N, C-alpha and C positions, 0 to 999 in steps of 0.2 A: 789344511785348507778347510775353512768353515763353509758350509753351504749358505749361499746368500738367499734371503727371503725373496719370494716371487719366482718367476720363471727363469730357468737357465736359457742361454742363447739357443741351444739345440731344441729345447722344448718349445720355445717361442717360434722357431722356424717350422717345426713340425705342425704346430697349431695353425700357422699361416697357410701352410700347404694344404692341410685338411679343409680349412675354411674356403680356400680358393677352389678346391675340387668340388666341394658341396655347392658353392655358388654357380660354378659352370654347369653342374648337373641340374640344379633347381631352376635356374633362370629360364631355359627353354620350356621346361614343364609348366612353370607359372604362366608364361606367355600363352601356351597352348590352352591352359585352363581358362585364362581370361578370354581368349577368343571364343571358346566353346560357350562360356556363360553369356557373352555379349550376343552371340548368334542365337542362343536358345531363348533369350528374352524377346 
């Protein structure tokens, strides 16, 4: 069985999971930073 170019299904799923976790962690932090900058100005 030759390895197909690009991502395998498991690699793709792992990447999607990691991106989802990063988004859920970064979204509240980004909102908090925006609030602080708007309040500071």
